[in-house]
C-alpha positions as CSV (number, residue, x, y, z in Angstrom):
1,M,-17.1,-9.3,16.7
2,S,-16.3,-12.8,15.5
3,K,-12.5,-14.1,15.7
4,A,-13.2,-16.2,12.7
5,Y,-11.5,-14.1,10.6
6,A,-8.2,-12.1,10.9
7,I,-9.7,-8.9,9.3
8,K,-13.6,-8.3,9.1
9,A,-15.3,-5.1,7.9
10,Q,-18.9,-4.6,7.4
11,N,-20.1,-1.5,5.6
12,L,-17.1,0.2,7.0
13,S,-17.2,4.1,5.7
14,K,-15.0,7.1,6.1
15,N,-16.1,10.5,5.0
16,F,-14.0,13.8,4.8
17,G,-16.4,16.5,4.5
18,N,-18.7,15.6,1.3
19,I,-15.9,13.2,0.1
20,H,-16.7,9.5,0.7
21,A,-13.1,8.2,0.9
22,V,-14.3,4.4,1.9
23,N,-17.9,3.5,1.2
24,R,-19.5,0.7,2.8
25,L,-16.5,-1.6,2.6
26,N,-17.0,-5.3,3.2
27,L,-14.1,-7.6,4.1
28,Q,-13.7,-11.1,5.4
29,I,-10.0,-12.0,5.3
30,P,-8.9,-15.5,6.9
31,Y,-6.0,-15.9,9.3
32,G,-2.8,-16.9,7.8
33,K,-3.4,-15.1,4.2
34,T,-1.9,-12.5,2.2
35,Y,-4.5,-9.9,1.0
36,G,-3.6,-7.5,-1.4
37,L,-5.7,-3.9,-1.8
38,L,-5.2,-2.4,-5.3
39,G,-6.6,0.7,-6.9
40,P,-5.6,4.1,-8.4
41,N,-4.4,7.0,-6.3
42,G,-7.0,8.5,-4.0
43,A,-9.0,5.3,-4.1
44,G,-9.1,4.9,-0.4
45,K,-6.4,2.2,0.3
46,T,-4.6,4.3,2.8
47,T,-7.7,5.4,4.4
48,T,-8.8,1.7,4.7
49,V,-5.6,0.7,6.3
50,R,-5.5,3.6,8.9
51,M,-8.9,2.8,9.9
52,L,-8.2,-0.8,10.3
53,N,-5.2,0.0,12.5
54,A,-7.4,2.3,14.6
55,I,-5.2,5.3,13.7
56,I,-8.5,7.3,12.2
57,S,-11.8,6.8,13.3
58,K,-14.7,5.4,11.1
59,T,-17.8,7.4,10.1
60,S,-19.8,4.6,10.0
61,G,-20.0,0.5,9.7
62,N,-17.9,-1.9,11.9
63,A,-14.6,-3.5,11.7
64,S,-12.5,-6.2,13.6
65,V,-8.8,-6.9,13.5
66,G,-7.7,-10.1,15.3
67,G,-11.2,-10.4,16.8
68,Y,-10.9,-6.9,18.4
69,D,-13.4,-3.9,17.6
70,I,-11.4,-1.3,15.9
71,V,-13.1,1.3,18.2
72,A,-13.9,-0.2,21.5
73,E,-10.8,-2.4,21.7
74,S,-8.5,0.0,19.6
75,Q,-5.3,-0.6,22.1
76,K,-5.5,-4.2,21.6
77,V,-5.4,-4.0,17.7
78,K,-2.6,-1.7,17.8
79,M,-0.7,-4.4,20.1
80,I,-1.3,-7.1,17.7
81,C,-0.5,-5.4,14.5
82,G,2.4,-4.2,12.7
83,F,2.0,-1.3,10.3
84,L,4.4,0.4,7.7
85,P,2.7,3.4,6.4
86,E,3.2,4.8,2.7
87,S,5.0,7.9,4.1
88,P,6.5,6.8,7.4
89,G,7.9,9.1,9.6
90,L,11.3,8.8,11.4
91,Y,13.2,11.0,14.0
92,S,16.0,11.9,12.1
93,K,18.4,12.8,15.1
94,L,18.0,9.2,16.4
95,T,20.1,6.4,15.1
96,A,18.7,3.2,13.9
97,R,19.0,1.4,16.8
98,E,17.6,4.1,19.0
99,F,14.5,4.3,16.9
100,L,13.9,0.6,17.1
101,E,14.5,0.8,20.9
102,F,11.9,3.4,21.1
103,I,9.4,1.4,18.8
104,G,10.1,-1.7,21.0
105,E,9.4,0.2,24.2
106,L,6.2,1.5,22.8
107,Y,5.1,-2.1,22.7
108,Y,6.2,-2.7,26.3
109,L,8.7,-5.5,25.2
110,P,11.4,-6.2,27.8
111,K,14.8,-4.6,26.7
112,N,16.6,-7.9,26.3
113,V,13.8,-9.1,23.8
114,I,14.0,-5.5,22.1
115,S,18.1,-5.9,21.8
116,T,17.8,-9.4,20.5
117,R,15.1,-8.5,17.9
118,I,17.1,-5.3,16.6
119,D,20.2,-7.6,16.2
120,E,18.1,-10.0,14.0
121,L,16.4,-7.4,12.0
122,L,19.5,-5.5,11.1
123,E,21.1,-8.6,10.0
124,I,18.0,-9.7,7.8
125,F,18.0,-6.1,6.3
126,D,21.7,-5.8,5.9
127,L,22.0,-2.7,8.1
128,E,24.8,-3.9,10.2
129,G,27.6,-1.5,10.7
130,R,25.1,1.6,10.1
131,E,22.6,0.9,13.1
132,N,24.7,3.8,15.0
133,D,24.6,6.3,12.4
134,L,21.9,9.0,12.3
135,L,18.8,8.4,10.3
136,E,19.3,11.7,8.6
137,G,22.1,10.4,6.8
138,Y,20.4,7.3,5.5
139,S,19.4,6.8,2.0
140,R,15.5,6.6,1.0
141,G,15.9,2.8,0.7
142,M,17.6,2.5,4.2
143,K,15.0,4.5,5.7
144,Q,12.5,2.1,4.1
145,K,14.2,-0.8,5.8
146,V,14.3,0.6,9.1
147,C,10.6,1.2,8.9
148,L,10.2,-2.5,8.0
149,C,12.0,-3.2,11.0
150,A,10.0,-1.3,13.2
151,A,6.9,-2.9,11.6
152,L,8.2,-6.2,12.7
153,I,9.8,-5.7,16.1
154,Q,6.9,-6.7,18.4
155,D,6.4,-10.0,16.0
156,P,2.7,-8.9,15.0
157,D,0.0,-11.2,14.4
158,I,-1.3,-9.3,11.6
159,L,1.1,-7.2,9.2
160,F,-0.4,-4.1,7.3
161,L,2.1,-3.0,4.6
162,D,1.5,0.1,2.5
163,E,3.8,0.1,-0.6
164,P,6.4,-2.1,1.2
165,T,9.0,-2.3,-1.7
166,S,8.7,1.5,-2.1
167,N,12.4,3.1,-2.7
168,L,14.0,-0.4,-2.6
169,D,16.6,-1.4,-5.1
170,P,15.6,-5.0,-6.8
171,A,17.7,-7.0,-4.5
172,A,16.2,-5.6,-1.3
173,A,12.5,-5.7,-3.0
174,R,13.2,-9.2,-3.6
175,M,14.3,-9.8,0.0
176,V,11.2,-8.2,1.2
177,K,8.8,-10.3,-0.7
178,D,10.6,-13.5,0.1
179,L,10.2,-12.3,3.6
180,I,6.7,-11.6,3.4
181,S,6.1,-15.2,1.8
182,E,7.9,-16.7,4.9
183,L,6.2,-14.9,7.2
184,V,2.7,-16.2,6.1
185,K,3.9,-20.0,5.3
186,K,6.1,-20.6,8.1
187,A,5.2,-18.1,11.0
188,D,1.2,-18.2,10.1
189,K,1.1,-14.3,9.8
190,T,-1.6,-12.5,8.2
191,V,-0.4,-9.7,5.8
192,F,-2.5,-7.0,4.2
193,I,-0.7,-5.1,1.5
194,C,-1.4,-2.0,-0.4
195,T,0.4,-1.7,-3.7
196,H,0.5,-0.1,-7.1
197,L,2.9,-3.1,-8.3
198,L,0.7,-5.7,-10.1
199,D,3.4,-8.2,-10.3
200,T,4.0,-7.9,-6.6
201,A,0.3,-8.5,-5.7
202,E,-0.1,-11.5,-8.2
203,E,3.1,-13.2,-6.9
204,L,2.3,-12.7,-3.1
205,C,-1.4,-12.4,-2.6
206,D,-4.0,-15.1,-2.1
207,I,-6.9,-12.7,-2.4
208,I,-7.0,-9.3,-4.0
209,G,-9.6,-6.6,-3.7
210,I,-9.5,-3.9,-6.2
211,I,-11.0,-0.5,-4.9
212,I,-12.1,2.6,-6.9
213,N,-13.6,5.7,-5.3
214,G,-13.8,4.3,-2.0
215,E,-15.9,1.0,-3.2
216,L,-14.6,-2.4,-3.6
217,K,-15.1,-3.4,-7.1
218,A,-13.8,-6.6,-7.5
219,E,-12.2,-9.4,-5.0
220,G,-10.9,-12.9,-5.5
221,T,-7.8,-14.8,-6.2
222,P,-5.7,-13.6,-8.9
223,R,-7.0,-16.1,-11.3
224,E,-10.5,-15.3,-10.5
225,I,-10.2,-11.6,-11.0
226,I,-8.4,-12.3,-14.5
227,D,-11.1,-14.8,-15.5
228,S,-14.2,-12.7,-14.4
229,V,-13.2,-9.8,-17.0
230,G,-11.7,-12.2,-19.8
231,A,-8.4,-10.6,-19.2
232,K,-4.8,-12.1,-20.2
233,D,-3.2,-11.3,-17.1
234,L,-3.8,-9.2,-13.5
235,E,-2.5,-5.9,-15.3
236,D,-4.9,-6.2,-18.2
237,A,-7.9,-7.1,-15.6
238,Y,-6.8,-4.2,-13.4
239,L,-7.2,-1.9,-16.5
240,K,-10.3,-3.3,-17.4
241,I,-11.8,-3.0,-13.9
242,T,-10.6,0.6,-13.3
243,G,-11.3,1.8,-16.6
244,A,-7.8,3.2,-17.0
245,S,-6.4,4.0,-20.5
246,H,-3.8,1.9,-22.2
247,I,-0.9,3.8,-23.6
248,D,-2.4,4.1,-26.9
249,D,-5.3,6.2,-25.6
250,L,-3.0,8.1,-23.3
251,L,-0.9,9.2,-26.3
252,A,-3.8,10.4,-28.4
253,W,-3.2,14.2,-27.8
254,R,-0.1,13.6,-29.8
255,N,-2.8,13.0,-32.8
256,G,-4.8,16.1,-31.7
257,N,-1.8,18.4,-31.3
258,S,-0.4,17.2,-34.6
259,N,-3.9,17.9,-36.2
260,N,-4.1,21.4,-34.6
261,Y,-0.5,22.2,-35.5
262,E,-1.4,21.5,-39.4
263,Y,-4.6,23.5,-39.0
264,N,-3.0,26.4,-37.4
265,N,-0.1,26.3,-40.0
266,K,-2.8,26.4,-42.9
267,E,-4.7,29.3,-41.2
268,Q,-1.5,31.3,-40.9
269,T,-0.6,30.7,-44.6
270,K,-4.2,32.0,-45.6
271,R,-3.9,35.0,-43.3
272,K,-0.4,36.0,-45.1
273,K,-1.8,35.6,-48.4
274,K,-4.8,37.9,-47.8
275,T,-2.5,40.4,-46.2
276,K,-0.2,40.5,-49.3
277,K,-3.4,40.9,-51.6
278,S,-4.5,43.9,-49.4
279,R,-1.3,45.6,-49.9
């Protein structure tokens, strides 16, 4: 497939039995851009990322990452990509340094390069002084930082981040967002982000796609998506496109319950009166 785009998909689909997790997805993401894939839980975001990283097989269609076919050249795809999964796995009985050394060796990096990059990443993510502690003693936020280090250690051309600021405190989240911006602007990286945080997507992403039930329903710059549905901001546009309810709708059950409560009270009163008369 053509190397004109960093990520390209043509009718990419993935079925799990009768469930169409991703349905005929088409993407053309240029190099040096940040793409944000938004959608409700179960929409197909993670499945898409896992296919593009050659972790799971496609059902039909075609896709290339960095010009490499995700099936025929899956190993080359993995060598040029960094991947932060939504629920990353860590070897809890290893230290942070040991874990990162292991990841570096998976990419066949020279030992001196691994050591230098680990030191740099530990400093960037403020993990110095804890690198020799077992990962089982790390907080969720610290584990997330280690996983980000693992995604960056081979200096990937294309970076896939599934909920990158998950479990991070505001200061750490800000640092990660700044890092993503710097990677794109100064290092010419291509970044593909899956997130539920609309403000993060609007701030970081050059292009946004909104996926629902495995189908791409909208795509464009944040401003193009906002204008396409006459919304006031990205959150409003997202709600309109996905058909999600506003808080007023979500709380409508209270009125229903209140009405039922009043009705039940009236019925109970009527029954009590009838019982007294019968006596």
